[in-house]
DSSP file (Angstrom, degrees, kcal/mol; ACC not computed):
  #  RESIDUE AA STRUCTURE BP1 BP2  ACC     N-H-->O    O-->H-N    N-H-->O    O-->H-N    TCO  KAPPA ALPHA  PHI   PSI    X-CA   Y-CA   Z-CA
    1    1 A M     >        0   0    0      0, 0.0     4,-2.1     0, 0.0     5,-0.2   0.000 360.0 360.0 360.0 -35.7   -5.9  -52.3  -43.7
    2    2 A C  H  >  +     0   0    0      1,-0.2     4,-2.2     2,-0.2     5,-0.2   0.861 360.0  52.4 -62.8 -36.6   -2.3  -51.3  -44.8
    3    3 A N  H  > S+     0   0    0      2,-0.2     4,-2.7     1,-0.2    -1,-0.2   0.891 107.8  51.6 -67.4 -36.3   -1.9  -49.0  -41.9
    4    4 A I  H  > S+     0   0    0      1,-0.2     4,-2.2     2,-0.2    -2,-0.2   0.929 112.6  46.1 -67.4 -41.4   -2.9  -51.8  -39.4
    5    5 A L  H  X S+     0   0    0     -4,-2.1     4,-2.3     2,-0.2    -1,-0.2   0.884 112.7  50.4 -64.7 -40.4   -0.4  -54.1  -41.0
    6    6 A R  H  X S+     0   0    0     -4,-2.2     4,-2.6     2,-0.2     5,-0.2   0.891 111.8  46.7 -62.6 -44.9    2.3  -51.4  -41.0
    7    7 A A  H  X S+     0   0    0     -4,-2.7     4,-2.5     2,-0.2    -2,-0.2   0.888 112.9  50.1 -69.7 -36.6    1.7  -50.7  -37.2
    8    8 A T  H  X S+     0   0    0     -4,-2.2     4,-2.3    -5,-0.2    -2,-0.2   0.944 112.3  47.6 -64.7 -45.8    1.7  -54.4  -36.4
    9    9 A L  H  X S+     0   0    0     -4,-2.3     4,-2.2     2,-0.2    -2,-0.2   0.905 112.2  48.4 -61.4 -44.5    5.0  -54.8  -38.3
   10   10 A V  H  X S+     0   0    0     -4,-2.6     4,-2.8     2,-0.2     5,-0.2   0.935 113.5  48.3 -62.7 -47.0    6.6  -51.8  -36.6
   11   11 A A  H  X S+     0   0    0     -4,-2.5     4,-2.2     1,-0.2    -2,-0.2   0.900 110.2  51.3 -61.8 -37.5    5.5  -53.0  -33.1
   12   12 A G  H  X S+     0   0    0     -4,-2.3     4,-2.5     2,-0.2    -1,-0.2   0.907 110.9  48.2 -65.7 -44.2    6.8  -56.4  -33.8
   13   13 A I  H  X S+     0   0    0     -4,-2.2     4,-2.1     2,-0.2     6,-0.2   0.936 110.7  50.8 -62.4 -48.6   10.2  -55.1  -34.9
   14   14 A A  H  <>S+     0   0    0     -4,-2.8     5,-2.4     1,-0.2     4,-0.4   0.910 112.5  46.4 -56.6 -43.6   10.5  -52.8  -31.8
   15   15 A L  H ><5S+     0   0    0     -4,-2.2     3,-1.5    -5,-0.2    -2,-0.2   0.938 112.4  49.7 -65.0 -44.6    9.7  -55.8  -29.5
   16   16 A A  H 3<5S+     0   0    0     -4,-2.5    -1,-0.2     1,-0.3    -2,-0.2   0.819 108.9  54.1 -65.4 -30.0   12.1  -58.1  -31.3
   17   17 A A  T 3<5S-     0   0    0     -4,-2.1    -1,-0.3    -5,-0.2    -2,-0.2   0.560 118.7-112.3 -77.6  -9.8   14.8  -55.3  -31.0
   18   18 A G  T < 5 +     0   0    0     -3,-1.5    -3,-0.2    -4,-0.4     2,-0.2   0.606  64.0 151.2  85.0  12.7   14.2  -55.1  -27.3
   19   19 A C      < -     0   0    0     -5,-2.4     2,-0.4    -6,-0.2    -1,-0.3  -0.498  33.2-144.7 -75.2 148.4   12.7  -51.7  -27.3
   20   20 A S        -     0   0    0     -2,-0.2     2,-0.1     3,-0.0    39,-0.1  -0.878   9.0-124.8-117.9 149.9   10.3  -50.9  -24.5
   21   21 A Q        -     0   0    0     -2,-0.4    36,-0.3     1,-0.1     2,-0.2  -0.445  38.8 -89.7 -82.0 158.1    7.2  -48.7  -24.6
   22   22 A V        -     0   0    0     -2,-0.1     2,-0.7    34,-0.1    36,-0.1  -0.539  36.5-129.7 -69.4 135.2    6.6  -45.8  -22.3
   23   23 A N    >   -     0   0    0     34,-0.3     3,-0.5    -2,-0.2    -1,-0.1  -0.784  19.6-167.0 -87.0 117.6    4.9  -46.8  -19.2
   24   24 A H  T 3   +     0   0    0     -2,-0.7    -1,-0.1     1,-0.2    32,-0.1   0.094  56.8 106.3 -94.0  23.7    1.9  -44.4  -18.8
   25   25 A D  T 3   +     0   0    0     30,-0.2     2,-0.6     1,-0.1    -1,-0.2   0.795  69.3  56.8 -71.1 -31.0    1.1  -45.3  -15.2
   26   26 A E  E <   -A   55   0A   0     29,-0.8    29,-2.6    -3,-0.5     2,-0.4  -0.895  67.6-156.9-118.3 116.8    2.4  -42.3  -13.4
   27   27 A V  E     -A   54   0A   0     -2,-0.6    27,-0.2    27,-0.2    -3,-0.0  -0.735  13.3-156.5 -91.9 132.9    1.1  -38.8  -14.3
   28   28 A I        -     0   0    0     25,-3.1    25,-0.4    -2,-0.4     5,-0.1  -0.933  18.7-118.5-113.7 128.4    3.6  -36.1  -13.4
   29   29 A P    >   -     0   0    0      0, 0.0     3,-2.2     0, 0.0     4,-0.2  -0.373  29.6-117.6 -62.2 144.7    2.6  -32.4  -12.8
   30   30 A L  G >  S+     0   0    0      1,-0.3     3,-1.3    21,-0.2     8,-0.1   0.816 113.4  59.1 -57.3 -32.7    4.4  -30.1  -15.3
   31   31 A D  G 3  S+     0   0    0      1,-0.2    -1,-0.3     4,-0.0     4,-0.1   0.610  99.5  58.2 -73.5  -7.7    6.2  -28.3  -12.4
   32   32 A K  G <  S+     0   0    0     -3,-2.2    -1,-0.2     2,-0.1    -2,-0.2   0.364  79.9 110.0-104.3   1.5    7.8  -31.5  -11.4
   33   33 A I  S <  S-     0   0    0     -3,-1.3     5,-0.1    -4,-0.2    49,-0.0  -0.605  83.4-100.6 -75.9 136.8    9.5  -32.2  -14.8
   34   34 A P     >  -     0   0    0      0, 0.0     4,-2.4     0, 0.0     5,-0.3  -0.218  31.5-122.0 -51.4 138.6   13.2  -31.9  -14.7
   35   35 A E  H  > S+     0   0    0      1,-0.2     4,-2.0     2,-0.2     5,-0.2   0.838 110.0  53.0 -59.7 -32.9   14.2  -28.5  -16.2
   36   36 A A  H  > S+     0   0    0     46,-0.4     4,-2.2     2,-0.2    -1,-0.2   0.906 110.0  49.2 -64.7 -41.8   16.4  -29.9  -18.9
   37   37 A A  H  > S+     0   0    0     45,-0.5     4,-2.3    -3,-0.2    -2,-0.2   0.929 113.1  46.1 -65.4 -42.5   13.5  -32.2  -20.1
   38   38 A M  H  X S+     0   0    0     -4,-2.4     4,-2.7     1,-0.2    -1,-0.2   0.903 112.2  50.1 -66.4 -40.5   11.0  -29.4  -20.2
   39   39 A Q  H  X S+     0   0    0     -4,-2.0     4,-2.2    -5,-0.3    -1,-0.2   0.889 110.9  49.7 -65.3 -38.8   13.4  -27.0  -22.0
   40   40 A A  H  X S+     0   0    0     -4,-2.2     4,-2.2     2,-0.2    -2,-0.2   0.904 111.5  49.0 -68.9 -37.2   14.1  -29.7  -24.6
   41   41 A A  H  X S+     0   0    0     -4,-2.3     4,-2.8     2,-0.2    -2,-0.2   0.940 112.7  47.8 -64.1 -46.4   10.4  -30.3  -25.1
   42   42 A Q  H  < S+     0   0    0     -4,-2.7    -2,-0.2     1,-0.2    -1,-0.2   0.858 113.4  47.2 -64.0 -36.1    9.8  -26.6  -25.5
   43   43 A K  H  < S+     0   0    0     -4,-2.2    -1,-0.2    -5,-0.2    -2,-0.2   0.855 115.0  47.0 -73.6 -33.9   12.7  -26.2  -27.9
   44   44 A T  H  < S+     0   0    0     -4,-2.2    -2,-0.2     1,-0.3    -3,-0.2   0.881 128.7  22.3 -75.6 -38.7   11.5  -29.2  -30.0
   45   45 A L  S >< S+     0   0    0     -4,-2.8     3,-1.4    -5,-0.2    -1,-0.3  -0.678  71.7 164.8-128.0  77.7    7.9  -28.2  -30.2
   46   46 A P  T 3  S+     0   0    0      0, 0.0    -1,-0.1     0, 0.0    -3,-0.1   0.725  73.9  57.3 -69.0 -22.5    7.8  -24.4  -29.6
   47   47 A D  T 3  S+     0   0    0     -3,-0.1    24,-0.5     2,-0.0     2,-0.4   0.349  88.7  98.5 -91.1   8.1    4.3  -24.0  -30.8
   48   48 A V  E <   - B   0  70A   0     -3,-1.4     2,-0.8    22,-0.2    22,-0.2  -0.800  62.9-147.5 -99.5 132.9    2.8  -26.4  -28.3
   49   49 A K  E     - B   0  69A   0     20,-3.0    20,-1.6    -2,-0.4     2,-0.2  -0.860  29.2-139.9 -93.2 110.2    1.1  -25.6  -25.0
   50   50 A F  E     + B   0  68A   0     -2,-0.8    18,-0.3    18,-0.2     3,-0.1  -0.526  32.9 164.3 -78.3 137.8    2.0  -28.5  -22.9
   51   51 A E  E     +     0   0A   0     16,-3.0     2,-0.3     1,-0.3    17,-0.2   0.607  55.3  26.1-126.8 -30.8   -0.7  -29.9  -20.6
   52   52 A T  E     - B   0  67A   0     15,-2.0    15,-2.8   -23,-0.1     2,-0.3  -0.963  53.9-163.0-142.0 157.1    0.1  -33.3  -19.4
   53   53 A C  E     - B   0  66A   0    -25,-0.4   -25,-3.1    -2,-0.3     2,-0.4  -0.993   2.8-162.1-143.2 138.6    3.2  -35.5  -18.6
   54   54 A Y  E     -AB  27  65A   0     11,-2.3    11,-3.1    -2,-0.3     2,-0.4  -0.963  13.3-144.6-115.8 132.4    3.7  -39.2  -18.1
   55   55 A K  E     +AB  26  64A   0    -29,-2.6   -29,-0.8    -2,-0.4     2,-0.3  -0.790  39.9 126.3 -94.7 138.4    6.8  -40.6  -16.5
   56   56 A G  E     - B   0  63A   0      7,-2.5     7,-2.9    -2,-0.4     2,-0.3  -0.863  50.6 -87.3-163.5-162.0    8.2  -43.9  -17.7
   57   57 A T  E     - B   0  62A   0    -36,-0.3     2,-0.3    -2,-0.3   -34,-0.3  -0.946  24.8-176.2-130.0 150.7   11.0  -45.9  -19.0
   58   58 A Y  E >  S- B   0  61A   0      3,-2.2     3,-2.2    -2,-0.3   -37,-0.1  -0.939  78.7 -14.0-147.6 119.4   12.4  -46.4  -22.6
   59   59 A G  T 3  S-     0   0    0     -2,-0.3     3,-0.1     1,-0.3   -40,-0.1   0.812 130.5 -52.5  50.8  36.6   15.3  -48.6  -23.3
   60   60 A G  T 3  S+     0   0    0      1,-0.3     2,-0.3     0, 0.0    -1,-0.3   0.347 115.8 112.7  88.1  -7.4   16.1  -48.7  -19.6
   61   61 A Q  E <  S-B   58   0A   0     -3,-2.2    -3,-2.2     1,-0.0     2,-0.3  -0.773  72.9-113.7-102.3 147.0   16.2  -44.9  -19.2
   62   62 A E  E     +B   57   0A   0     -2,-0.3    20,-0.8    -5,-0.2     2,-0.3  -0.596  46.5 175.5 -70.3 129.9   13.8  -42.8  -17.3
   63   63 A I  E     -BC  56  81A   0     -7,-2.9    -7,-2.5    -2,-0.3     2,-0.4  -0.889  27.9-138.2-133.1 166.0   11.8  -40.5  -19.7
   64   64 A F  E     -BC  55  80A   0     16,-3.0    16,-2.4    -2,-0.3     2,-0.8  -0.996   8.4-153.4-123.4 125.0    9.0  -38.1  -19.7
   65   65 A E  E     -BC  54  79A   0    -11,-3.1   -11,-2.3    -2,-0.4     2,-0.5  -0.900  19.0-165.2 -97.9 113.1    6.3  -38.0  -22.4
   66   66 A I  E     -BC  53  78A   0     12,-2.9    12,-2.1    -2,-0.8     2,-0.3  -0.883   6.0-169.0-107.0 120.8    5.1  -34.5  -22.5
   67   67 A R  E     +BC  52  77A   0    -15,-2.8   -16,-3.0    -2,-0.5   -15,-2.0  -0.826  18.6 132.3-114.9 146.0    1.9  -33.8  -24.3
   68   68 A G  E     -BC  50  76A   0      8,-2.3     8,-3.3    -2,-0.3     2,-0.4  -0.943  44.3 -92.8-166.5-170.9    0.1  -30.7  -25.4
   69   69 A K  E     -BC  49  75A   0    -20,-1.6   -20,-3.0    -2,-0.3     6,-0.2  -0.906  25.2-138.3-119.4 145.9   -1.8  -29.1  -28.3
   70   70 A N  E >   -B   48   0A   0      4,-2.1     3,-2.4    -2,-0.4   -22,-0.2  -0.368  44.7 -84.5 -91.5-177.7   -0.5  -26.8  -31.0
   71   71 A A  T 3  S+     0   0    0    -24,-0.5   -23,-0.1     1,-0.3    -1,-0.1   0.775 130.0  54.2 -59.8 -28.1   -2.4  -23.7  -32.2
   72   72 A A  T 3  S-     0   0    0      2,-0.1    -1,-0.3     1,-0.0    -3,-0.0   0.516 120.6-108.4 -82.2  -3.5   -4.5  -25.8  -34.6
   73   73 A G    <   +     0   0    0     -3,-2.4     2,-0.3     1,-0.3    -2,-0.1   0.429  69.0 146.3  93.1  -2.4   -5.6  -28.0  -31.8
   74   74 A K        -     0   0    0      1,-0.1    -4,-2.1    -5,-0.1     2,-0.4  -0.533  50.7-123.4 -75.2 131.8   -3.5  -31.0  -32.8
   75   75 A I  E     +C   69   0A   0     -2,-0.3     2,-0.3    -6,-0.2    -6,-0.2  -0.604  36.4 178.5 -79.6 128.8   -2.2  -33.1  -29.9
   76   76 A R  E     -C   68   0A   0     -8,-3.3    -8,-2.3    -2,-0.4     2,-0.3  -0.879   6.5-170.6-124.5 157.8    1.6  -33.4  -30.1
   77   77 A E  E     -C   67   0A   0     -2,-0.3    13,-3.1   -10,-0.2     2,-0.4  -0.996   9.4-162.7-149.5 150.9    4.0  -35.2  -27.8
   78   78 A V  E     -CD  66  89A   0    -12,-2.1   -12,-2.9    -2,-0.3     2,-0.5  -0.999  12.2-146.7-135.1 137.5    7.7  -35.4  -27.2
   79   79 A E  E     +CD  65  88A   0      9,-3.2     8,-3.5    -2,-0.4     9,-1.4  -0.935  28.1 172.0-103.4 120.2    9.5  -38.1  -25.2
   80   80 A V  E     -CD  64  86A   0    -16,-2.4   -16,-3.0    -2,-0.5     6,-0.2  -0.920  28.8-123.6-131.9 153.9   12.7  -36.7  -23.4
   81   81 A T  E >   -C   63   0A   0      4,-2.2     3,-1.4    -2,-0.3   -18,-0.2  -0.360  40.4 -97.8 -86.1 175.1   15.2  -38.1  -20.9
   82   82 A T  T 3  S+     0   0    0    -20,-0.8   -45,-0.5     1,-0.3   -46,-0.4   0.735 125.2  54.4 -66.3 -22.0   15.8  -36.3  -17.6
   83   83 A T  T 3  S-     0   0    0    -47,-0.2    -1,-0.3     2,-0.1   -48,-0.0   0.425 125.2 -98.5 -92.7  -0.9   19.0  -34.7  -19.2
   84   84 A G  S <  S+     0   0    0     -3,-1.4     2,-0.4     1,-0.3    -2,-0.1   0.491  71.0 147.9 104.6  -2.4   17.1  -33.3  -22.1
   85   85 A E        -     0   0    0      1,-0.1    -4,-2.2     2,-0.0     2,-0.5  -0.562  46.1-130.2 -75.9 125.5   17.8  -35.9  -24.8
   86   86 A V  E     +D   80   0A   0     -2,-0.4    -6,-0.3    -6,-0.2     3,-0.1  -0.648  28.7 175.5 -77.5 122.4   14.9  -36.2  -27.3
   87   87 A V  E     -     0   0A   0     -8,-3.5     2,-0.3    -2,-0.5    -7,-0.2   0.850  63.9  -8.7 -93.9 -40.7   13.9  -39.8  -27.7
   88   88 A E  E     -D   79   0A   0     -9,-1.4    -9,-3.2     0, 0.0     2,-0.4  -0.989  52.2-153.4-159.6 149.3   10.8  -39.5  -30.0
   89   89 A I  E      D   78   0A   0     -2,-0.3   -11,-0.2   -11,-0.2   -13,-0.0  -0.984 360.0 360.0-122.0 132.0    8.5  -36.8  -31.4
   90   90 A E              0   0    0    -13,-3.1   -12,-0.2    -2,-0.4    -1,-0.1   0.366 360.0 360.0-129.6 360.0    4.9  -37.5  -32.4
């Protein structure tokens, strides 16, 4: 129950602060990701084999949410701007 309350609180704070969530409507092939964005993702999560990418916006900026699995099979993702700025790591 505590995790649900925490997630709700975090989501509420983010919405109140004007943050936007990544829009996952558009799937982007890995070879269409801007080079700076892909390099930043690989540098940030070097042990991850990236498999999918979603294009969206975050705080009014175009970003790419790049997902893959590490050697243990855990799904990891990194959100980066077109210029390679890391926005979030999960």
